Backbone as CSV, one residue per row, in Angstrom:
resi,resn,N_x,N_y,N_z,CA_x,CA_y,CA_z,C_x,C_y,C_z
1,MET,-63.849,-91.094,-111.813,-63.087,-90.148,-111.026,-63.997,-88.985,-110.616
2,ALA,-64.025,-88.674,-109.354,-64.856,-87.570,-108.859,-64.131,-86.249,-109.107
3,HIS,-64.907,-85.238,-109.456,-64.353,-83.909,-109.702,-64.764,-82.994,-108.556
4,PRO,-63.801,-82.529,-107.750,-64.158,-81.645,-106.646,-64.753,-80.327,-107.128
5,SER,-64.564,-80.000,-108.400,-65.067,-78.729,-108.901,-66.463,-78.842,-109.517
6,ARG,-67.106,-80.009,-109.422,-68.469,-80.129,-109.960,-69.385,-79.128,-109.267
7,SER,-70.382,-78.680,-109.994,-71.304,-77.694,-109.430,-72.076,-78.283,-108.254
8,ARG,-72.104,-77.557,-107.172,-72.813,-77.996,-105.971,-74.323,-77.891,-106.128
9,PHE,-74.793,-76.840,-106.784,-76.234,-76.581,-106.847,-76.844,-76.797,-108.231
10,ALA,-76.022,-77.003,-109.241,-76.525,-77.276,-110.592,-76.026,-78.652,-111.018
11,ASP,-76.570,-79.675,-110.354,-76.161,-81.049,-110.614,-77.099,-81.709,-111.626
12,ALA,-76.949,-83.020,-111.809,-77.756,-83.738,-112.804,-79.251,-83.649,-112.501
13,SER,-79.634,-83.707,-111.242,-81.066,-83.618,-110.917,-81.604,-82.225,-111.236
14,ALA,-80.791,-81.203,-111.008,-81.205,-79.840,-111.355,-81.329,-79.681,-112.865
15,ALA,-80.416,-80.298,-113.609,-80.470,-80.233,-115.076,-81.739,-80.908,-115.593
16,ARG,-82.068,-82.071,-115.044,-83.314,-82.763,-115.450,-84.525,-81.900,-115.122
17,GLU,-84.526,-81.295,-113.956,-85.640,-80.432,-113.553,-85.756,-79.223,-114.484
18,ALA,-84.626,-78.652,-114.870,-84.635,-77.497,-115.770,-85.249,-77.863,-117.118
19,VAL,-84.906,-79.028,-117.628,-85.497,-79.478,-118.896,-86.996,-79.696,-118.713
20,GLU,-87.381,-80.380,-117.655,-88.813,-80.646,-117.416,-89.610,-79.354,-117.299
21,ARG,-89.050,-78.365,-116.625,-89.744,-77.080,-116.461,-89.851,-76.320,-117.788
22,SER,-88.971,-76.624,-118.726,-88.974,-75.954,-120.025,-89.867,-76.639,-121.056
23,LEU,-90.252,-77.877,-120.803,-91.044,-78.622,-121.794,-92.369,-77.955,-122.164
24,PRO,-93.092,-77.308,-121.225,-94.339,-76.644,-121.632,-94.129,-75.522,-122.654
25,LEU,-92.945,-74.985,-122.726,-92.602,-73.990,-123.741,-92.155,-74.683,-125.038
26,ILE,-91.335,-75.711,-124.902,-90.700,-76.347,-126.051,-91.664,-77.221,-126.851
27,GLU,-92.381,-78.100,-126.185,-93.194,-79.086,-126.904,-94.225,-78.464,-127.843
28,PRO,-95.008,-77.476,-127.417,-95.960,-76.883,-128.375,-95.259,-76.182,-129.537
29,ALA,-94.134,-75.552,-129.262,-93.399,-74.854,-130.319,-92.901,-75.827,-131.379
30,LEU,-92.512,-77.021,-130.969,-92.002,-78.004,-131.927,-93.074,-78.478,-132.909
31,ARG,-94.329,-78.291,-132.578,-95.407,-78.684,-133.496,-95.546,-77.704,-134.664
32,ASP,-94.921,-76.538,-134.559,-94.929,-75.544,-135.623,-93.812,-75.895,-136.607
33,THR,-94.151,-76.192,-137.852,-93.131,-76.596,-138.827,-92.145,-75.471,-139.148
34,ALA,-92.496,-74.238,-138.845,-91.543,-73.137,-139.024,-90.468,-73.159,-137.943
35,VAL,-90.751,-73.836,-136.843,-89.789,-73.972,-135.744,-88.943,-75.222,-135.936
36,SER,-89.616,-76.348,-136.226,-88.926,-77.618,-136.419,-89.693,-78.429,-137.459
37,GLY,-89.055,-78.688,-138.561,-89.715,-79.428,-139.625,-90.163,-80.817,-139.223
38,LEU,-89.462,-81.449,-138.302,-89.783,-82.814,-137.889,-90.423,-82.888,-136.507
39,GLY,-90.457,-81.775,-135.782,-91.033,-81.785,-134.441,-90.186,-82.518,-133.428
40,VAL,-88.863,-82.486,-133.620,-87.950,-83.192,-132.723,-86.906,-82.226,-132.183
41,LEU,-86.290,-82.619,-131.077,-85.232,-81.810,-130.473,-84.384,-82.704,-129.591
42,HIS,-83.104,-82.408,-129.549,-82.216,-83.073,-128.596,-81.524,-81.985,-127.799
43,LEU,-81.523,-82.127,-126.476,-80.920,-81.155,-125.560,-79.737,-81.778,-124.824
44,VAL,-78.708,-80.969,-124.625,-77.532,-81.373,-123.849,-77.265,-80.274,-122.826
45,VAL,-77.041,-80.676,-121.570,-76.739,-79.736,-120.485,-75.393,-80.137,-119.878
46,LEU,-74.491,-79.168,-119.759,-73.174,-79.437,-119.181,-73.100,-78.941,-117.744
47,ASP,-72.157,-79.494,-117.007,-71.919,-79.116,-115.619,-71.229,-77.756,-115.575
48,PRO,-71.882,-76.730,-115.019,-71.262,-75.408,-114.991,-70.077,-75.297,-114.036
49,GLY,-69.840,-76.314,-113.245,-68.691,-76.303,-112.350,-67.424,-76.817,-113.009
50,LEU,-67.545,-77.315,-114.237,-66.392,-77.883,-114.937,-66.063,-77.064,-116.175
51,THR,-64.782,-76.932,-116.438,-64.308,-76.233,-117.629,-63.474,-77.203,-118.459
52,PRO,-63.122,-76.818,-119.669,-62.254,-77.693,-120.474,-60.909,-77.980,-119.799
53,ALA,-60.473,-77.141,-118.888,-59.225,-77.397,-118.164,-59.389,-78.481,-117.100
54,ASP,-60.656,-78.767,-116.711,-60.911,-79.716,-115.636,-61.056,-81.161,-116.091
55,CYS,-61.593,-81.363,-117.302,-61.924,-82.717,-117.714,-62.211,-82.763,-119.205
56,PRO,-62.248,-83.978,-119.770,-62.696,-84.105,-121.152,-64.182,-83.748,-121.252
57,TYR,-64.600,-83.330,-122.428,-65.986,-82.901,-122.653,-67.008,-83.925,-122.144
58,ALA,-66.842,-85.185,-122.474,-67.842,-86.209,-122.128,-68.109,-86.261,-120.627
59,GLU,-67.110,-85.958,-119.817,-67.284,-85.989,-118.365,-68.071,-84.792,-117.848
60,ALA,-68.205,-83.763,-118.661,-68.943,-82.561,-118.249,-70.437,-82.652,-118.548
61,VAL,-70.856,-83.660,-119.293,-72.278,-83.787,-119.648,-73.070,-84.201,-118.404
62,LEU,-74.020,-83.339,-118.011,-74.882,-83.618,-116.856,-76.135,-84.378,-117.259
63,HIS,-76.715,-83.956,-118.377,-78.013,-84.509,-118.786,-78.202,-84.281,-120.271
64,GLU,-78.831,-85.253,-120.912,-79.284,-85.046,-122.280,-80.620,-85.735,-122.457
65,GLN,-81.413,-85.175,-123.341,-82.780,-85.676,-123.497,-83.282,-85.373,-124.897
66,SER,-83.962,-86.360,-125.475,-84.612,-86.174,-126.776,-86.081,-85.888,-126.555
67,ILE,-86.619,-85.012,-127.390,-88.034,-84.642,-127.346,-88.607,-84.960,-128.725
68,GLY,-89.783,-85.557,-128.755,-90.364,-85.967,-130.029,-89.911,-87.374,-130.385
69,GLN,-90.309,-87.809,-131.546,-90.031,-89.183,-131.969,-88.646,-89.284,-132.608
70,ARG,-87.765,-89.974,-131.929,-86.394,-90.116,-132.432,-86.357,-90.880,-133.751
71,ALA,-87.334,-91.704,-133.999,-87.395,-92.462,-135.254,-87.540,-91.545,-136.467
72,LEU,-87.965,-90.309,-136.256,-88.131,-89.352,-137.354,-86.834,-88.642,-137.731
73,TRP,-85.806,-88.776,-136.913,-84.567,-88.045,-137.162,-84.029,-88.360,-138.555
74,ASP,-83.661,-87.321,-139.286,-83.041,-87.495,-140.597,-81.525,-87.327,-140.524
75,VAL,-81.036,-86.806,-139.397,-79.605,-86.704,-139.086,-79.447,-86.999,-137.604
76,ASP,-78.223,-87.090,-137.143,-77.964,-87.360,-135.725,-78.013,-86.043,-134.947
77,TYR,-79.215,-85.681,-134.494,-79.383,-84.419,-133.778,-78.624,-84.406,-132.455
78,ALA,-78.425,-85.572,-131.848,-77.629,-85.621,-130.616,-76.191,-85.191,-130.899
79,ALA,-75.630,-85.681,-131.993,-74.252,-85.312,-132.348,-74.157,-83.812,-132.609
80,TYR,-75.153,-83.241,-133.280,-75.146,-81.804,-133.529,-75.270,-81.019,-132.219
81,ALA,-76.136,-81.466,-131.316,-76.282,-80.776,-130.026,-74.969,-80.820,-129.251
82,HIS,-74.295,-81.958,-129.274,-73.005,-82.058,-128.584,-71.968,-81.142,-129.226
83,ALA,-71.977,-81.036,-130.556,-71.029,-80.157,-131.238,-71.258,-78.700,-130.837
84,LYS,-72.520,-78.309,-130.716,-72.859,-76.941,-130.305,-72.441,-76.697,-128.858
85,ALA,-72.709,-77.679,-127.996,-72.330,-77.546,-126.584,-70.815,-77.449,-126.438
86,LEU,-70.096,-78.262,-127.187,-68.636,-78.235,-127.117,-68.093,-76.871,-127.532
87,LEU,-68.628,-76.297,-128.599,-68.191,-74.960,-129.027,-68.414,-73.932,-127.924
88,ALA,-69.615,-73.920,-127.352,-69.943,-72.947,-126.302,-69.066,-73.164,-125.072
89,TRP,-68.863,-74.405,-124.689,-68.084,-74.749,-123.500,-66.619,-74.366,-123.679
90,ARG,-66.082,-74.709,-124.820,-64.659,-74.455,-125.084,-64.355,-72.968,-125.175
91,HIS,-65.282,-72.186,-125.729,-65.025,-70.768,-125.948,-65.660,-69.847,-124.913
92,GLY,-66.540,-70.373,-124.055,-67.157,-69.541,-123.025,-68.110,-68.502,-123.583
93,CYS,-68.809,-68.863,-124.654,-69.810,-67.969,-125.231,-70.765,-68.784,-126.096
94,ASP,-71.865,-68.167,-126.511,-72.842,-68.852,-127.358,-72.158,-69.344,-128.632
95,SER,-72.595,-70.508,-129.125,-71.976,-71.063,-130.332,-72.159,-70.129,-131.535
96,ARG,-73.233,-69.386,-131.573,-73.460,-68.414,-132.652,-72.347,-67.377,-132.674
97,ARG,-71.925,-66.956,-131.505,-70.860,-65.954,-131.419,-69.513,-66.524,-131.869
98,VAL,-69.284,-67.797,-131.584,-68.040,-68.425,-132.034,-68.017,-68.462,-133.563
99,LEU,-69.146,-68.821,-134.165,-69.199,-68.885,-135.627,-68.995,-67.511,-136.271
100,ALA,-69.323,-66.460,-135.541,-69.118,-65.101,-136.053,-67.645,-64.695,-135.991
101,ALA,-66.837,-65.504,-135.361,-65.393,-65.263,-135.264,-64.681,-66.503,-135.805
102,PRO,-64.724,-66.724,-137.120,-64.232,-67.984,-137.685,-62.766,-68.283,-137.403
103,HIS,-61.994,-67.270,-137.061,-60.587,-67.506,-136.718,-60.450,-68.340,-135.448
104,ARG,-61.525,-68.443,-134.665,-61.487,-69.214,-133.412,-61.794,-70.696,-133.634
105,LEU,-62.278,-71.046,-134.809,-62.688,-72.426,-135.088,-61.492,-73.296,-135.440
106,ASN,-61.582,-74.558,-135.020,-60.542,-75.491,-135.442,-61.093,-76.404,-136.540
107,GLU,-60.247,-77.213,-137.112,-60.632,-77.992,-138.281,-61.699,-79.047,-137.982
108,HIS,-61.915,-79.403,-136.732,-62.900,-80.425,-136.394,-64.238,-79.843,-135.938
109,ASP,-64.318,-78.534,-135.770,-65.559,-77.908,-135.316,-66.635,-77.993,-136.394
110,ARG,-67.845,-78.297,-135.952,-68.988,-78.240,-136.864,-69.489,-76.809,-136.909
111,LEU,-69.905,-76.382,-138.068,-70.339,-74.994,-138.263,-71.837,-74.883,-138.008
112,VAL,-72.221,-75.110,-136.754,-73.629,-75.108,-136.355,-73.791,-74.266,-135.100
113,TRP,-74.959,-73.658,-134.947,-75.210,-72.871,-133.749,-76.555,-73.246,-133.149
114,GLY,-76.718,-72.873,-131.882,-77.902,-73.230,-131.126,-77.552,-73.613,-129.696
115,GLY,-76.287,-73.437,-129.337,-75.847,-73.670,-127.968,-75.626,-72.338,-127.282
116,VAL,-75.872,-72.293,-125.970,-75.696,-71.058,-125.217,-74.749,-71.261,-124.042
117,TRP,-74.160,-70.153,-123.639,-73.315,-70.074,-122.449,-73.897,-68.938,-121.616
118,LEU,-74.540,-69.285,-120.507,-75.184,-68.300,-119.634,-74.551,-68.386,-118.254
119,ASP,-73.729,-67.422,-117.909,-73.056,-67.413,-116.606,-72.351,-68.740,-116.315
120,GLY,-71.767,-69.329,-117.332,-71.057,-70.595,-117.181,-71.911,-71.821,-117.409
121,ILE,-73.208,-71.649,-117.539,-74.116,-72.767,-117.819,-74.158,-72.959,-119.329
122,VAL,-73.841,-74.167,-119.798,-73.879,-74.478,-121.227,-75.021,-75.447,-121.487
123,VAL,-75.891,-75.043,-122.410,-76.984,-75.896,-122.881,-77.006,-75.770,-124.394
124,ALA,-77.217,-76.884,-125.072,-77.313,-76.856,-126.531,-78.481,-77.718,-126.973
125,ALA,-79.102,-77.279,-128.074,-80.235,-77.998,-128.652,-80.014,-78.172,-130.134
126,SER,-80.597,-79.231,-130.677,-80.570,-79.441,-132.115,-81.839,-80.167,-132.520
127,GLY,-82.355,-79.791,-133.681,-83.575,-80.399,-134.216,-84.538,-79.351,-134.721
128,ALA,-84.389,-78.142,-134.216,-85.222,-77.026,-134.658,-84.355,-76.111,-135.532
129,MET,-84.953,-75.029,-136.008,-84.176,-74.025,-136.727,-83.188,-73.413,-135.733
130,PRO,-82.013,-72.974,-136.193,-80.974,-72.530,-135.262,-81.418,-71.483,-134.241
131,ALA,-82.204,-70.502,-134.653,-82.646,-69.485,-133.694,-83.512,-70.106,-132.607
132,TRP,-84.300,-71.102,-132.977,-85.151,-71.784,-131.991,-84.335,-72.731,-131.127
133,ASP,-83.346,-73.399,-131.720,-82.429,-74.206,-130.901,-81.816,-73.332,-129.809
134,GLU,-81.376,-72.138,-130.196,-80.774,-71.229,-129.226,-81.801,-70.783,-128.186
135,ALA,-83.020,-70.471,-128.616,-84.058,-70.029,-127.674,-84.382,-71.130,-126.664
136,PHE,-84.500,-72.366,-127.128,-84.802,-73.472,-126.212,-83.633,-73.721,-125.264
137,SER,-82.411,-73.615,-125.776,-81.229,-73.772,-124.924,-81.208,-72.704,-123.842
138,LEU,-81.520,-71.474,-124.234,-81.532,-70.370,-123.279,-82.608,-70.571,-122.206
139,ALA,-83.759,-71.091,-122.599,-84.835,-71.351,-121.628,-84.372,-72.370,-120.587
140,VAL,-83.743,-73.438,-121.033,-83.259,-74.468,-120.094,-82.155,-73.891,-119.213
141,ALA,-81.237,-73.140,-119.805,-80.147,-72.540,-119.017,-80.697,-71.591,-117.959
142,GLY,-81.694,-70.802,-118.312,-82.314,-69.890,-117.350,-82.980,-70.634,-116.216
143,GLN,-83.658,-71.724,-116.543,-84.284,-72.546,-115.503,-83.221,-73.143,-114.576
144,LEU,-82.133,-73.640,-115.164,-81.075,-74.237,-114.347,-80.450,-73.195,-113.420
145,ARG,-80.242,-71.999,-113.925,-79.684,-70.939,-113.075,-80.629,-70.628,-111.921
146,ALA,-81.932,-70.530,-112.187,-82.913,-70.252,-111.132,-82.957,-71.379,-110.103
147,ILE,-82.910,-72.614,-110.570,-82.917,-73.767,-109.652,-81.683,-73.719,-108.757
148,ALA,-80.526,-73.415,-109.340,-79.294,-73.333,-108.543,-79.375,-72.211,-107.519
149,TYR,-79.913,-71.051,-107.922,-80.087,-69.945,-106.968,-80.966,-70.374,-105.798
150,GLU,-82.077,-71.022,-106.100,-82.998,-71.451,-105.044,-82.364,-72.511,-104.141
151,ARG,-81.628,-73.447,-104.712,-80.951,-74.465,-103.902,-79.900,-73.821,-102.995
152,ALA,-79.173,-72.862,-103.527,-78.158,-72.181,-102.703,-78.820,-71.395,-101.569
153,ARG,-79.927,-70.724,-101.883,-80.648,-69.974,-100.849,-81.143,-70.902,-99.753
154,ALA,-81.668,-72.046,-100.132,-82.199,-73.009,-99.166,-81.081,-73.631,-98.301
155,ALA,-79.855,-73.671,-98.839,-78.749,-74.272,-98.101,-78.125,-73.336,-97.078
156,ARG,-78.450,-72.037,-97.151,-77.888,-71.080,-96.207,-78.521,-71.277,-94.813
157,PRO,-77.715,-71.216,-93.796,-78.296,-71.315,-92.445,-79.168,-70.099,-92.143
158,LEU,-80.184,-70.309,-91.385,-81.055,-69.207,-90.981,-80.294,-68.297,-90.027
159,GLU,-80.449,-67.011,-90.220,-79.741,-66.052,-89.353,-80.669,-65.457,-88.342
């Protein structure tokens, strides 16, 4: 089913580009064991044009990508990244902020942080320490916002 409210300028190709543009920051950092004990990360990017009122969570996923060797995973980092993204998406704020307000949590929420909500853009990461998951998520979200701004500027007719 097509969603007329999908983001026009922050689509799946923009999400992939945002992740690719962030890799030069993320990959070297993951080699630091203080950042990530296993050197792995999983990223999830949601469609900023969709809200929980528009569709089920799974339909809002634009892009996800694993970095590092997935064979090293000691837990399901993809599931954790999705849990963080769902918290941020459902509440319209960083997952860390939701955890700081425990009255907002439901019985199925995972108590994990590292997802961000930036002007409606939700990105979540898992595999690094929570502060680094959040930093990497914020880097991707910032890239996606910049890509969308540039695409919108390019789509304007010349005056």
